[in-house]
Residue frames as qw, qx, qy, qz and C-alpha x, y, z in Angstrom:
[[0.583, 0.104, 0.545, 0.594, 152.77, 17.70, 36.93],
 [0.138, 0.518, 0.008, -0.844, 152.49, 20.67, 34.55],
 [0.608, 0.581, 0.522, -0.143, 150.00, 20.75, 31.65],
 [0.159, 0.778, -0.289, -0.535, 152.42, 21.73, 28.92],
 [0.660, 0.512, -0.435, -0.336, 152.26, 18.77, 26.57],
 [0.444, 0.276, -0.838, 0.158, 154.17, 16.06, 28.55],
 [0.442, -0.201, 0.512, -0.709, 151.30, 15.14, 30.62],
 [0.269, -0.102, -0.937, -0.199, 149.72, 11.83, 31.09],
 [0.577, -0.413, -0.174, -0.683, 146.06, 11.48, 32.31],
 [0.561, -0.362, 0.605, -0.433, 145.07, 9.83, 35.62],
 [0.031, 0.139, -0.979, -0.145, 145.31, 6.00, 35.34],
 [0.596, -0.217, -0.515, -0.577, 142.11, 4.10, 34.47],
 [0.592, -0.441, 0.399, -0.544, 140.18, 2.78, 37.34],
 [0.797, -0.149, 0.579, -0.083, 140.52, -0.83, 36.18],
 [0.274, -0.295, 0.728, 0.555, 142.11, -2.81, 33.33],
 [0.322, 0.473, 0.798, 0.188, 138.77, -3.40, 31.61],
 [0.179, 0.810, 0.263, -0.493, 138.12, 0.29, 31.17],
 [0.667, 0.676, 0.228, 0.212, 138.38, 1.98, 27.84],
 [0.601, 0.182, -0.026, 0.778, 141.51, 3.75, 26.66],
 [0.168, -0.730, -0.317, 0.581, 141.73, 7.08, 28.39],
 [0.432, 0.836, 0.276, 0.198, 141.08, 10.10, 26.06],
 [0.339, -0.714, 0.172, 0.588, 144.23, 12.05, 25.45],
 [0.547, 0.811, -0.078, -0.195, 145.58, 13.88, 22.41],
 [0.814, -0.239, 0.359, 0.389, 148.39, 11.52, 21.35],
 [0.640, 0.580, 0.261, 0.431, 148.97, 13.25, 18.07],
 [0.086, -0.953, 0.105, -0.271, 149.64, 16.64, 19.84],
 [0.683, -0.647, 0.326, 0.088, 152.04, 14.88, 22.17],
 [0.833, 0.105, 0.353, 0.414, 153.94, 13.24, 19.38],
 [0.385, 0.791, 0.116, 0.461, 154.21, 16.43, 17.41],
 [0.391, -0.907, 0.119, -0.096, 155.29, 18.18, 20.69],
 [0.717, -0.494, 0.402, 0.283, 158.25, 15.89, 21.35],
 [0.707, 0.402, 0.350, 0.465, 159.16, 15.83, 17.62],
 [0.177, 0.923, 0.045, 0.337, 159.17, 19.67, 17.50],
 [0.532, -0.824, 0.192, 0.038, 161.28, 19.92, 20.62],
 [0.773, -0.239, 0.428, 0.402, 164.02, 17.65, 19.31],
 [0.554, 0.590, 0.339, 0.480, 163.96, 19.28, 15.73],
 [0.028, -0.975, -0.021, -0.220, 164.09, 22.73, 17.17],
 [0.637, -0.683, 0.281, 0.224, 167.14, 21.63, 19.31],
 [0.742, 0.084, 0.418, 0.518, 168.97, 20.31, 16.33],
 [0.402, 0.747, 0.234, 0.474, 168.27, 23.45, 14.10],
 [0.181, -0.952, 0.087, -0.232, 169.28, 25.92, 16.92],
 [0.878, -0.388, 0.051, 0.274, 172.25, 23.82, 17.98],
 [0.258, 0.894, -0.352, 0.100, 175.67, 25.64, 17.97],
 [0.939, -0.080, -0.102, 0.320, 178.62, 23.14, 18.04],
 [0.408, -0.843, 0.096, 0.336, 181.76, 24.50, 19.68],
 [0.170, -0.589, 0.576, 0.541, 184.09, 23.98, 16.74],
 [0.557, 0.478, -0.430, -0.526, 184.21, 22.75, 13.20],
 [0.204, 0.237, -0.949, 0.032, 185.38, 19.45, 14.10],
 [0.309, 0.207, 0.790, -0.487, 182.27, 18.95, 16.15],
 [0.545, 0.475, 0.009, -0.690, 180.12, 20.20, 13.31],
 [0.528, 0.429, -0.631, -0.372, 181.71, 17.84, 10.73],
 [0.106, 0.180, -0.961, 0.181, 181.92, 14.83, 13.01],
 [0.234, 0.213, 0.782, -0.538, 178.31, 15.06, 13.97],
 [0.435, 0.237, -0.332, -0.803, 176.56, 15.68, 10.79],
 [0.481, -0.042, -0.847, -0.221, 175.78, 11.90, 10.28],
 [0.125, -0.217, -0.809, 0.532, 174.74, 11.58, 13.96],
 [0.272, 0.285, 0.211, -0.895, 172.33, 14.56, 13.58],
 [0.488, 0.075, -0.557, -0.668, 170.58, 12.86, 10.58],
 [0.483, -0.105, -0.869, -0.019, 170.00, 9.77, 12.61],
 [0.065, -0.154, 0.513, -0.842, 168.54, 11.52, 15.66],
 [0.684, -0.070, -0.022, -0.725, 165.06, 10.72, 15.06],
 [0.856, -0.008, -0.508, -0.099, 165.73, 6.95, 14.77],
 [0.375, 0.239, -0.673, 0.591, 168.12, 7.09, 17.79],
 [0.316, -0.202, 0.363, -0.853, 165.63, 8.64, 19.92],
 [0.820, -0.073, -0.186, -0.536, 163.07, 6.04, 19.01],
 [0.627, 0.198, -0.743, 0.127, 165.51, 3.26, 20.03],
 [0.520, -0.284, -0.682, 0.428, 165.62, 3.88, 23.64],
 [0.164, -0.617, 0.024, -0.769, 164.10, 6.31, 26.21],
 [0.266, -0.102, -0.760, 0.584, 164.04, 6.58, 29.91],
 [0.353, -0.626, -0.469, -0.514, 160.64, 7.18, 31.43],
 [0.512, -0.299, -0.582, 0.556, 161.77, 8.50, 34.76],
 [0.027, -0.416, -0.003, -0.909, 160.35, 12.09, 34.56],
 [0.630, -0.545, -0.055, -0.550, 157.55, 11.11, 37.04],
 [0.897, -0.227, -0.374, 0.062, 159.06, 8.02, 38.62],
 [0.502, 0.217, -0.399, 0.736, 161.97, 10.02, 39.83],
 [0.338, -0.493, 0.076, -0.798, 159.49, 12.13, 41.79],
 [0.867, -0.363, -0.128, -0.318, 158.22, 9.10, 43.36],
 [0.782, 0.131, -0.418, 0.443, 161.61, 7.72, 44.02],
 [0.138, 0.365, -0.405, 0.827, 162.40, 10.87, 46.13],
 [0.586, -0.439, 0.043, -0.679, 159.00, 10.71, 48.04],
 [0.928, -0.189, -0.311, -0.077, 159.62, 7.21, 48.95],
 [0.658, 0.213, -0.406, 0.597, 163.16, 8.03, 50.13],
 [0.159, 0.221, -0.317, 0.909, 162.28, 11.12, 52.17],
 [0.515, -0.202, 0.127, -0.823, 158.72, 10.75, 53.29],
 [0.089, 0.041, 0.962, -0.256, 156.71, 8.34, 55.32],
 [0.429, 0.398, 0.411, -0.699, 153.43, 9.58, 54.02],
 [0.400, 0.341, -0.573, -0.629, 153.27, 8.14, 50.56],
 [0.853, 0.095, 0.382, -0.344, 150.94, 5.25, 49.66],
 [0.317, -0.305, 0.815, 0.378, 153.03, 2.65, 47.90],
 [0.470, 0.441, 0.764, 0.031, 149.92, 1.52, 46.08],
 [0.270, 0.913, 0.150, -0.266, 149.35, 4.98, 44.56],
 [0.167, -0.699, 0.559, 0.414, 153.15, 5.21, 43.70],
 [0.435, -0.062, 0.855, 0.275, 153.05, 1.88, 41.86],
 [0.458, 0.660, 0.591, -0.073, 149.99, 2.71, 39.97],
 [0.161, 0.939, -0.067, -0.297, 151.46, 6.02, 38.84],
 [0.262, -0.556, 0.702, 0.360, 154.72, 4.55, 37.90],
 [0.476, 0.155, 0.838, 0.220, 153.18, 1.81, 35.85],
 [0.385, 0.803, 0.426, -0.161, 150.70, 4.09, 34.12],
 [0.099, 0.903, -0.218, -0.357, 153.24, 6.62, 33.01],
 [0.283, -0.336, 0.815, 0.378, 155.83, 3.98, 31.64],
 [0.471, 0.392, 0.790, 0.008, 152.88, 2.31, 29.91],
 [0.267, 0.868, 0.221, -0.357, 151.73, 5.71, 28.43],
 [0.003, 0.749, -0.476, -0.460, 155.14, 6.51, 26.91],
 [0.311, -0.203, 0.879, 0.299, 155.72, 3.08, 25.45],
 [0.425, 0.511, 0.747, 0.014, 152.27, 2.81, 23.87],
 [0.267, 0.902, 0.227, -0.253, 151.98, 6.42, 22.53],
 [0.074, 0.890, -0.356, -0.275, 155.57, 7.17, 21.51],
 [0.935, 0.323, -0.144, 0.012, 156.93, 3.87, 20.63],
 [0.163, 0.737, -0.566, 0.331, 159.91, 4.10, 22.90],
 [0.687, -0.095, -0.657, 0.296, 161.70, 1.71, 25.20],
 [0.317, -0.727, 0.083, -0.603, 160.84, 2.87, 28.68],
 [0.571, -0.031, -0.703, 0.424, 162.48, 2.23, 31.98],
 [0.430, -0.745, -0.061, -0.506, 160.67, 3.25, 35.20],
 [0.492, 0.160, -0.674, 0.527, 162.60, 3.24, 38.42],
 [0.554, -0.679, -0.058, -0.479, 161.46, 3.39, 42.05],
 [0.132, -0.523, 0.728, -0.424, 163.10, 2.70, 45.48],
 [0.660, -0.132, 0.544, -0.501, 160.43, 0.18, 46.51],
 [0.056, -0.141, 0.955, 0.256, 160.59, -3.31, 45.24],
 [0.260, 0.448, 0.817, -0.255, 156.91, -3.82, 46.03],
 [0.331, 0.709, 0.120, -0.611, 156.10, -0.71, 43.99],
 [0.146, 0.418, -0.731, -0.519, 158.08, -2.13, 40.97],
 [0.157, 0.150, 0.976, 0.016, 156.18, -5.41, 41.40],
 [0.289, 0.627, 0.589, -0.421, 152.91, -3.63, 41.29],
 [0.248, 0.691, -0.239, -0.636, 153.91, -1.53, 38.29],
 [0.003, -0.269, 0.893, 0.360, 154.87, -4.61, 36.53],
 [0.208, 0.372, 0.893, -0.140, 151.47, -6.20, 37.24],
 [0.313, 0.702, 0.228, -0.598, 149.75, -3.09, 36.14],
 [0.222, 0.547, -0.564, -0.578, 151.63, -3.18, 32.67],
 [0.069, -0.041, 0.984, 0.158, 150.76, -6.84, 32.27],
 [0.204, 0.473, 0.820, -0.250, 147.12, -6.32, 32.78],
 [0.227, 0.550, -0.032, -0.803, 146.50, -3.13, 30.62],
 [0.646, 0.417, 0.639, 0.028, 144.17, -4.57, 27.90],
 [0.417, 0.900, 0.033, -0.122, 145.01, -1.51, 25.50],
 [0.173, -0.763, 0.582, 0.219, 148.71, -2.25, 25.58],
 [0.890, 0.367, -0.211, -0.170, 149.77, -4.45, 22.64],
 [0.929, -0.212, 0.045, 0.301, 152.58, -7.16, 22.96],
 [0.624, 0.464, -0.062, 0.626, 155.21, -4.96, 21.29],
 [0.158, -0.768, 0.143, -0.604, 154.62, -2.05, 23.51],
 [0.829, -0.535, 0.050, -0.156, 154.47, -4.31, 26.62],
 [0.899, 0.038, -0.021, 0.436, 157.92, -5.71, 25.67],
 [0.399, 0.569, -0.111, 0.710, 159.24, -2.12, 25.63],
 [0.431, -0.765, 0.068, -0.474, 158.23, -1.37, 29.29],
 [0.706, 0.001, -0.579, 0.408, 160.74, -2.20, 32.06],
 [0.496, -0.808, 0.006, -0.319, 160.84, -1.44, 35.79],
 [0.661, 0.189, -0.533, 0.493, 163.72, -1.53, 38.16],
 [0.592, -0.786, -0.178, 0.028, 163.89, -1.11, 41.98],
 [0.654, 0.046, -0.121, 0.745, 166.79, 1.37, 42.67],
 [0.256, -0.803, -0.191, 0.503, 167.83, 4.56, 43.93],
 [0.478, 0.874, 0.049, 0.073, 168.42, 7.28, 41.39],
 [0.081, -0.905, 0.409, -0.078, 171.57, 8.42, 43.06],
 [0.447, -0.419, 0.785, 0.093, 173.06, 4.87, 43.01],
 [0.797, 0.468, 0.305, -0.230, 171.64, 3.92, 39.55],
 [0.239, -0.541, 0.678, 0.437, 174.47, 2.38, 37.54],
 [0.841, 0.482, 0.181, -0.166, 174.24, 1.30, 33.86],
 [0.718, -0.058, 0.408, 0.561, 176.74, 0.03, 31.35],
 [0.067, -0.505, 0.192, 0.839, 178.01, 2.54, 28.84],
 [0.043, -0.092, -0.771, -0.629, 176.37, 0.80, 25.91],
 [0.111, -0.554, -0.825, 0.015, 173.11, 1.01, 27.86],
 [0.118, -0.348, -0.251, 0.895, 173.08, 4.77, 28.28],
 [0.292, 0.691, 0.621, -0.227, 170.06, 6.81, 27.29],
 [0.327, 0.355, 0.370, 0.794, 169.35, 9.07, 24.40],
 [0.215, -0.581, -0.096, -0.779, 166.87, 11.22, 26.11],
 [0.347, -0.336, -0.748, 0.455, 165.95, 11.68, 29.84],
 [0.247, -0.714, -0.304, -0.580, 163.05, 13.63, 31.27],
 [0.284, -0.202, -0.651, 0.674, 163.34, 15.34, 34.62],
 [0.257, -0.599, -0.459, -0.605, 159.84, 16.49, 35.35],
 [0.425, -0.719, 0.082, -0.543, 160.08, 18.45, 38.60],
 [0.889, -0.248, -0.323, 0.209, 162.41, 15.92, 40.34],
 [0.508, 0.330, -0.253, 0.754, 165.22, 18.41, 40.77],
 [0.251, -0.589, 0.073, -0.765, 163.18, 20.80, 42.79],
 [0.801, -0.492, -0.148, -0.308, 162.22, 17.99, 45.28],
 [0.836, -0.025, -0.368, 0.406, 165.77, 16.94, 46.21],
 [0.464, -0.803, -0.065, 0.368, 167.76, 18.70, 48.95],
 [0.273, 0.926, -0.257, -0.041, 170.13, 21.34, 47.56],
 [0.408, -0.658, 0.627, 0.086, 172.98, 19.45, 48.94],
 [0.701, 0.103, 0.699, 0.095, 172.31, 16.62, 46.41],
 [0.518, 0.798, 0.055, -0.303, 172.25, 18.86, 43.25],
 [0.145, 0.706, -0.633, -0.284, 175.79, 18.14, 42.28],
 [0.399, -0.076, 0.914, -0.004, 175.21, 14.50, 42.69],
 [0.604, 0.585, 0.433, -0.324, 172.15, 14.93, 40.50],
 [0.421, 0.811, -0.298, -0.275, 174.20, 16.56, 37.71],
 [0.119, -0.499, 0.846, 0.148, 176.84, 13.67, 37.94],
 [0.507, 0.185, 0.836, -0.101, 174.20, 10.98, 37.62],
 [0.595, 0.691, 0.207, -0.355, 172.57, 12.68, 34.75],
 [0.217, 0.722, -0.590, -0.291, 175.88, 12.86, 32.94],
 [0.307, -0.254, 0.917, -0.031, 176.39, 9.19, 33.68],
 [0.554, 0.379, 0.684, -0.285, 172.90, 8.16, 32.37],
 [0.561, 0.768, 0.093, -0.295, 173.05, 9.98, 29.13],
 [0.799, 0.222, 0.329, 0.452, 174.92, 9.02, 26.02],
 [0.231, -0.384, 0.190, 0.874, 177.32, 11.80, 24.52],
 [0.110, -0.077, -0.537, -0.833, 175.04, 13.96, 22.45],
 [0.183, -0.487, -0.854, -0.005, 171.97, 12.96, 24.37],
 [0.211, -0.533, -0.187, -0.798, 169.13, 15.26, 25.48],
 [0.227, -0.313, -0.745, 0.544, 168.14, 16.12, 29.01],
 [0.199, -0.547, -0.380, -0.718, 164.65, 17.78, 29.06],
 [0.215, -0.241, -0.659, 0.679, 163.81, 19.67, 32.27],
 [0.213, -0.771, -0.439, -0.409, 160.97, 21.41, 33.62],
 [0.347, 0.145, -0.414, 0.829, 162.44, 24.15, 35.72],
 [0.472, -0.627, -0.167, -0.597, 159.91, 24.76, 38.55],
 [0.046, 0.938, 0.343, -0.001, 159.16, 26.42, 40.85],
 [0.422, 0.376, -0.015, 0.825, 161.04, 29.59, 39.93],
 [0.414, -0.826, -0.382, -0.026, 160.16, 31.46, 43.30],
 [0.119, 0.854, -0.218, 0.458, 163.33, 33.68, 43.60],
 [0.152, 0.483, -0.688, 0.521, 164.77, 33.87, 47.05],
 [0.765, -0.373, -0.004, -0.525, 161.99, 31.92, 48.71],
 [0.003, 0.439, -0.870, 0.225, 163.44, 29.60, 51.31],
 [0.621, -0.011, 0.639, -0.454, 162.35, 26.08, 52.34],
 [0.653, 0.280, -0.509, -0.486, 161.04, 23.02, 50.58],
 [0.144, 0.038, 0.709, 0.689, 160.47, 20.78, 48.98],
 [0.729, 0.541, 0.154, 0.390, 159.60, 21.90, 46.46],
 [0.447, -0.517, 0.045, 0.729, 162.77, 24.12, 46.62],
 [0.336, 0.884, 0.021, -0.325, 162.99, 27.31, 44.60],
 [0.723, -0.003, 0.476, 0.500, 165.05, 26.77, 41.54],
 [0.266, 0.828, -0.137, -0.474, 166.26, 28.69, 38.54],
 [0.842, 0.527, -0.098, 0.057, 167.91, 27.82, 35.13],
 [0.213, 0.764, -0.524, 0.311, 171.18, 29.02, 36.49],
 [0.584, -0.428, 0.614, -0.314, 170.89, 26.62, 39.47],
 [0.954, 0.187, 0.225, -0.066, 170.48, 23.75, 36.96],
 [0.675, 0.666, -0.240, 0.208, 173.31, 24.77, 34.86],
 [0.164, -0.718, 0.590, -0.330, 175.57, 24.89, 38.01],
 [0.807, -0.184, 0.509, -0.237, 174.52, 21.40, 38.86],
 [0.921, 0.357, 0.154, 0.011, 175.26, 20.09, 35.50],
 [0.567, -0.496, 0.340, 0.563, 178.57, 21.69, 35.01],
 [0.155, 0.668, -0.341, -0.643, 180.45, 22.71, 31.81],
 [0.205, -0.101, 0.900, 0.371, 179.94, 19.56, 29.83],
 [0.284, 0.574, 0.768, -0.022, 176.50, 20.52, 28.58],
 [0.065, 0.089, 0.316, 0.942, 175.01, 22.93, 26.03],
 [0.349, 0.520, 0.581, -0.521, 171.52, 24.57, 26.52],
 [0.151, 0.128, 0.710, 0.676, 169.73, 24.20, 23.33],
 [0.255, -0.545, -0.564, -0.566, 166.31, 25.43, 24.28],
 [0.180, -0.267, -0.580, 0.748, 165.02, 27.72, 26.99],
 [0.199, -0.298, -0.443, -0.822, 161.48, 28.80, 26.89],
 [0.453, -0.004, 0.490, -0.744, 158.24, 29.62, 28.77],
 [0.230, 0.229, 0.929, 0.177, 155.84, 26.57, 28.03],
 [0.202, -0.231, -0.443, -0.842, 153.00, 27.44, 25.87],
 [0.628, -0.511, -0.343, -0.477, 150.64, 26.00, 28.41],
 [0.214, 0.177, -0.772, 0.571, 150.95, 25.71, 32.20],
 [0.370, -0.599, -0.710, 0.027, 148.63, 24.72, 34.98],
 [0.206, -0.894, -0.173, -0.358, 147.30, 27.66, 37.05],
 [0.650, -0.748, 0.066, 0.116, 149.65, 27.09, 39.82],
 [0.765, -0.135, 0.273, 0.568, 152.64, 26.96, 37.60],
 [0.319, 0.866, 0.300, 0.242, 151.93, 30.10, 35.62],
 [0.127, 0.921, -0.203, 0.308, 154.96, 32.43, 35.55],
 [0.615, -0.617, 0.483, -0.086, 156.92, 29.96, 37.82],
 [0.819, -0.042, 0.544, 0.176, 158.31, 27.52, 35.11],
 [0.339, 0.710, -0.435, -0.438, 160.48, 27.23, 32.06],
 [0.958, 0.210, 0.194, 0.006, 161.03, 24.30, 29.55],
 [0.028, 0.829, -0.529, -0.179, 164.73, 23.89, 29.12],
 [0.972, 0.218, -0.015, 0.088, 166.60, 21.20, 26.89],
 [0.291, -0.775, 0.543, 0.141, 170.28, 20.41, 27.52],
 [0.896, 0.385, -0.217, -0.028, 172.58, 18.53, 25.31],
 [0.764, -0.531, 0.280, 0.237, 175.37, 16.48, 26.65],
 [0.220, 0.796, -0.470, -0.310, 178.60, 17.44, 24.82],
 [0.952, 0.250, -0.177, 0.003, 180.10, 14.85, 22.55],
 [0.676, 0.332, -0.401, 0.521, 183.61, 15.57, 23.72],
 [0.580, -0.801, -0.143, 0.036, 184.08, 16.19, 27.64]]
């Protein structure tokens, strides 16, 4: 995972350990800044769109707080369980549980973590229940589901306001990229935001995973029903990611 502000620390060794030290205020400010920048820079395609979305834009802060999907890391784990036999399910479950708990407790969002393995989901649930630093309110906002991302169906009223894809796209075979775009469209509510870490940008390098990607490849997979609202080099990157990643936010159009 890249160290550009959406990074959670390693899980504590046991439930009785003290709360891990991380800069929660910086993380909160970072997410808030991303969303506010997106709204300020947004170019609606027509006057009708601008007029009909003024009220919605004023409410974006509250709407984002209502629901959020915490699959930016659990998607990576979902892929690994599907395509690799070398993954320790116990490590997967601990990682899934910790990241969902981290988002729910720090950002006050409802979080859904998904994984292919029912046993991993059971372990993630157990982890969330035993974390002593998680209050009852935050614990109630954490949910887990055993499912495959590409067959993950939800009702229209349950669609999410924000989805993080944190290096999941680069892990899937290129043949699944169109399906990825279709699933993202199905998961997000109209006007919702897809935040992506575009990595690794390695040009014509062959092979993977991780497969070499680009912003244009993401755009092709998403199709014409999205507006790119932010495209920048992260202010901080881990040494192995420097010069090979971009932070891109896409907004699902209100009218398809």
